[in-house]
N, C-alpha and C positions, 0 to 999 in steps of 0.2 A: 835416491840413487841416480835416477835419470837426470835430475837437475844438476847434480854435482858434475856429471860427465859433460853436460852442455856448457856449464860455466868454465870448466877446464878447456874445452875446445875453443871457446871464444878467446881465451887468453893466448892460444897458439897462433891466431891470425893477427897479423899486423897490417894496418891500413897503409897502402902505398902513399908516398908523399903527394903525388898528383891528385889524390882523392881527399886529402885532409883539408878542412876549412882553415885551421890555423897551424902554423909551424913554429917550432922553437927557433931561436937565432941560428943554432947549429944546423937544423934541418933546412931552414931557408937558405943559408949560405950554400949548402950542398945542392939544393934544388935549383937555385938561380945561378950557381957556379960563380959566386963572388966570395970574397973573404969575409969571415965573421967579424973581423975588425972594421972593415968597410961598412958592413951592415950595422954594426953598433954605432958608428959615427953618424950614419943616416938617421938612426933612431934618436941619437942625442940632438941632432939638428932639427928634427921634426917630431918632438915628443907627443904632440897632439894630432898627428897625422891619422887619417881614417884607417890606414892599413895596419895600425898598431892596436892590439887589445892588451891592456895591462892586466896581468894576473898578479896582484900585489905589486911587487917591484920588478917582476919579470915581464918583459915584453913578449907577446906572441904576435907573429906576423900573419895577417889575413892574406892568404895566398893570392886570391883573385884581385883584391884591391891593390896589393903590392905589384902584381903584374901590370895593372892599369897605370899605377904610379910610374913604374919604370918605362912603360911604353910612352907616356906623355913626356917624361923628362928626356928620353933619348930622341924623340922626334923633334924636340925643341932645339937640339944641338945642331 
């Protein structure tokens, strides 16, 4: 009985975006305040980038590595 309650309580808590290791395209677009279409284009242009973790055919964005990627690209402009 106790374990059932613990499992149910775990499901009630959602990890905040800023604490997640990887983000979906939609979560990353929300977190970085860019459009999901723009993010998908970045993924298309950089399919082997370190900030992408492929889960089958779905890209997951490694939050910290994508932050570094955007910092480097923006500082080069």
